C-alpha positions as CSV (number, residue, x, y, z in Angstrom):
1,X,91.0,129.3,182.4
2,X,92.8,132.7,182.3
3,X,95.3,133.3,179.6
4,X,97.7,134.4,182.0
5,X,97.5,131.5,183.8
6,X,97.8,129.1,180.9
7,X,100.9,126.9,180.7
8,X,103.9,128.0,178.8
9,X,104.9,127.2,175.5
10,X,108.3,126.1,177.2
11,X,109.0,123.1,179.7
12,X,111.6,122.0,181.3
13,X,113.0,125.2,181.5
14,X,115.9,123.6,184.5
15,X,117.0,121.8,181.7
16,X,117.9,124.3,179.5
17,X,121.0,126.9,179.1
18,X,121.3,129.8,180.5
19,X,122.1,131.0,176.7
20,X,118.5,128.9,175.6
21,X,116.4,130.1,178.7
22,X,117.6,134.1,177.8
23,X,116.6,133.7,173.7
24,X,113.4,132.3,175.1
25,X,112.4,135.1,177.1
26,X,113.8,137.4,174.4
27,X,111.7,135.8,171.6
28,X,108.3,136.0,174.0
29,X,109.3,139.5,175.1
30,X,108.9,140.4,171.3
31,X,105.5,139.4,171.2
32,X,104.5,142.4,173.9
33,X,104.7,145.5,171.6
34,X,102.6,143.5,169.2
35,X,99.6,143.1,171.8
36,X,99.8,146.8,172.7
37,X,100.0,148.2,168.7
38,X,96.7,145.7,168.4
39,X,95.0,148.2,171.6
40,X,96.3,151.5,170.4
41,X,92.4,152.6,169.3
42,X,91.5,151.7,172.7
43,X,94.4,153.4,174.7
44,X,94.0,156.9,172.4
45,X,90.3,156.9,173.7
46,X,91.3,156.6,177.5
47,X,94.1,159.4,176.6
48,X,91.6,161.3,175.4
49,X,89.4,161.1,178.4
50,X,92.2,161.9,180.8
51,X,93.6,165.2,178.6
52,X,90.3,166.3,179.0
53,X,89.6,165.9,182.3
54,X,93.2,166.8,183.7
55,X,92.8,170.5,181.5
56,X,89.7,171.2,183.7
57,X,92.2,170.5,186.9
58,X,91.2,166.6,187.2
59,X,93.9,164.1,188.5
60,X,95.0,160.6,187.2
61,X,94.6,157.8,189.4
62,X,96.2,154.4,189.1
63,X,95.7,151.2,191.3
64,X,97.1,147.7,192.0
65,X,98.3,145.4,193.5
66,X,101.8,143.5,193.5
67,X,103.3,144.1,190.3
68,X,100.7,146.1,188.7
69,X,100.2,148.7,191.7
70,X,104.0,149.2,191.6
71,X,104.3,149.9,187.7
72,X,101.3,152.5,188.5
73,X,103.5,153.9,191.1
74,X,106.0,153.9,188.9
75,X,104.4,155.6,186.5
76,X,103.4,158.3,188.7
77,X,106.2,159.2,190.6
78,X,108.0,160.4,187.4
79,X,105.8,162.9,186.3
80,X,106.9,165.1,188.2
81,X,110.3,165.3,188.2
82,X,109.7,164.8,183.8
83,X,107.6,167.2,183.2
84,X,107.6,169.5,186.1
85,X,103.8,168.5,186.9
86,X,102.7,169.9,190.5
87,X,102.8,166.6,192.9
88,X,99.2,164.7,193.4
89,X,98.4,165.5,189.9
90,X,99.2,161.6,188.5
91,X,98.7,159.4,191.8
92,X,99.6,155.7,191.9
93,X,98.3,153.6,195.0
94,X,98.6,150.2,195.3
95,X,97.2,146.9,197.8
96,X,98.5,147.4,201.0
97,X,99.8,150.8,201.6
98,X,103.5,152.4,200.5
99,X,105.5,149.1,202.4
100,X,103.5,147.1,199.9
101,X,106.2,148.9,197.1
102,X,109.1,147.3,198.4
103,X,107.5,144.1,199.8
104,X,104.7,142.2,199.6
105,X,101.7,142.0,202.0
106,X,100.2,138.9,202.5
107,X,96.4,139.0,201.2
108,X,96.0,143.0,200.7
109,X,94.8,142.5,197.2
110,X,92.0,140.2,198.3
111,X,90.6,143.0,200.4
112,X,87.1,144.5,198.0
113,X,86.6,147.6,199.9
114,X,90.2,149.3,200.3
115,X,90.7,150.9,197.4
116,X,88.2,152.4,197.7
117,X,88.5,153.6,201.2
118,X,91.9,154.6,199.9
119,X,90.9,156.6,196.8
120,X,89.0,158.4,199.7
121,X,91.7,159.6,201.6
122,X,92.8,161.2,198.3
123,X,89.5,162.8,198.1
124,X,88.8,161.6,194.6
125,X,85.8,163.0,192.8
126,X,84.1,163.4,189.5
127,X,86.9,165.7,187.7
128,X,89.2,162.6,188.4
129,X,89.7,159.1,186.1
130,X,91.2,156.2,188.1
131,X,92.5,153.4,186.3
132,X,92.8,150.0,187.5
133,X,95.7,147.6,186.7
134,X,95.2,144.2,187.1
135,X,97.2,141.2,184.6
136,X,94.1,139.0,185.6
137,X,91.6,141.4,185.7
138,X,90.7,139.6,188.7
139,X,92.3,141.5,191.5
140,X,89.5,142.1,194.6
141,X,91.6,145.4,195.4
142,X,91.1,147.3,192.2
143,X,87.6,145.3,190.9
144,X,85.9,146.7,194.4
145,X,87.6,150.3,193.9
146,X,86.5,150.7,190.0
147,X,82.8,149.4,190.8
148,X,82.8,151.6,193.4
149,X,84.5,155.0,191.8
150,X,81.5,154.0,188.9
151,X,79.0,154.6,191.6
152,X,80.0,157.8,192.3
153,X,80.1,159.1,188.7
154,X,83.9,159.0,188.4
155,X,85.2,157.7,185.0
156,X,87.1,154.3,185.0
157,X,89.8,152.5,182.8
158,X,91.8,149.5,183.2
159,X,94.7,148.0,182.0
160,X,95.0,144.0,181.8
161,X,95.8,141.1,179.9
162,X,92.9,138.8,179.7
163,X,89.9,139.5,177.4
164,X,86.9,139.2,179.0
165,X,87.8,140.0,182.8
166,X,85.7,141.0,185.4
167,X,88.0,144.4,185.6
168,X,87.1,145.1,182.3
169,X,83.6,144.7,182.3
170,X,83.2,147.0,185.1
171,X,85.0,150.3,183.7
172,X,83.7,153.1,180.8
173,X,87.4,152.2,179.0
174,X,88.6,149.0,179.2
175,X,92.6,148.6,177.7
176,X,93.0,144.3,177.4
177,X,96.9,143.6,176.4
178,X,96.5,139.5,175.4
179,X,100.1,139.0,175.5
180,X,99.8,135.1,175.9
181,X,100.6,132.3,178.5
182,X,104.1,133.7,180.3
183,X,107.8,132.3,179.9
184,X,106.9,130.7,183.4
185,X,103.5,129.7,183.3
186,X,101.8,132.1,185.2
187,X,104.3,134.4,186.6
188,X,102.5,137.8,185.3
189,X,105.7,140.4,186.3
190,X,107.0,139.3,182.9
191,X,105.2,139.9,179.7
192,X,101.9,140.9,181.1
193,X,104.0,143.6,183.1
194,X,106.1,144.5,180.3
195,X,102.8,145.2,178.6
196,X,101.4,147.2,181.3
197,X,104.4,149.0,181.7
198,X,104.6,149.9,177.7
199,X,101.0,151.4,178.1
200,X,101.6,153.5,181.0
201,X,104.2,155.1,179.1
202,X,101.7,155.8,176.2
203,X,99.2,157.1,178.5
204,X,100.9,159.5,180.6
205,X,103.7,160.6,177.9
206,X,101.2,161.5,175.8
207,X,98.9,163.2,178.1
208,X,101.6,165.3,179.0
209,X,102.5,166.5,175.7
210,X,98.9,167.3,175.0
211,X,99.1,168.9,178.2
212,X,102.1,170.9,176.6
213,X,104.4,170.2,178.8
214,X,106.8,169.2,175.5
215,X,108.3,171.5,173.3
216,X,109.4,170.5,169.9
217,X,110.8,167.0,171.4
218,X,112.4,168.5,174.5
219,X,111.1,168.1,178.4
220,X,111.1,171.9,179.2
221,X,109.3,171.4,182.2
222,X,111.6,169.4,183.8
223,X,112.7,169.3,187.5
224,X,116.7,170.7,187.6
225,X,117.2,168.5,190.5
226,X,120.6,166.7,189.9
227,X,124.1,168.0,187.5
228,X,122.4,165.1,184.6
229,X,119.4,167.0,184.2
230,X,121.1,170.8,184.6
231,X,123.9,169.7,181.6
232,X,120.3,168.5,179.6
233,X,118.7,171.5,180.6
234,X,121.8,173.4,179.4
235,X,122.3,171.7,176.5
236,X,118.5,172.5,175.3
237,X,118.9,175.6,175.6
238,X,122.1,176.0,173.7
239,X,119.8,173.8,171.0
240,X,116.8,176.4,170.5
241,X,118.8,179.6,171.1
242,X,121.7,179.1,169.1
243,X,124.6,180.4,172.4
244,X,127.1,179.1,173.7
245,X,127.4,176.6,176.8
246,X,128.7,179.8,179.2
247,X,125.5,182.1,178.0
248,X,122.9,178.6,178.3
249,X,124.0,177.8,181.9
250,X,123.8,181.4,182.6
251,X,120.6,181.7,181.1
252,X,118.9,178.6,183.4
253,X,120.6,179.6,186.5
254,X,118.9,182.9,186.3
255,X,115.3,181.4,184.9
256,X,115.4,178.1,186.6
257,X,113.5,176.3,183.5
258,X,114.4,175.3,180.4
259,X,110.6,176.9,179.1
260,X,111.4,179.8,181.1
261,X,115.0,180.4,179.9
262,X,114.5,180.2,176.2
263,X,111.1,182.1,176.2
264,X,113.1,185.2,177.8
265,X,115.1,185.3,174.1
266,X,112.0,185.1,172.0
């Protein structure tokens, strides 16, 4: 039996108090970061490849179904505003299409050929990297997509929560984060989903830093799309250039980005 489907360490959940349910869920969640820590060497190898390809103009693709697909889309969608990357450099695709982001699409994940069709629409090519995300490691949509990609000479990786899965066997750089049984048996949106989110954070953040999208510890290329981010940009400029808030506002308005504002005075 797959680890993600194995029985919970806890039973009679319906008889637990709210307090005990929360404490026990948290106790299980505490194990996730440790499981991720064990696979950092695997993550490092994949990130190194992604950075190298993106430096050459390639893109990063995520494919997944259900929770896994949504997590990939979430990570991809936050890269442009956070790091000022152009849209379309990191792309998340989900079984069932965009409507599946909000509402489950029945049987969409069972089509082993659809992922490649979705990827072809994005004109994926050998400059790109494809990462399949599936807690179980056996989702047909994801497995079919990475298999076809490999036949086309595209570098592939995966994030799964079972060892020895079909998905891991069919990619170049597998990441297997084994978090053990879920608190609610088989509910992989819980620990497995958390593990996937942590790994995705690590992949995209490290990639963006190595691509020069962070200076010091600041998001100097972030999009100034709301008042909160404008204020954050002003504070960055004040700290970096040791200027007043008024002067920082003026520079940010003049140059349109934290990086350009800071560089104008150096």
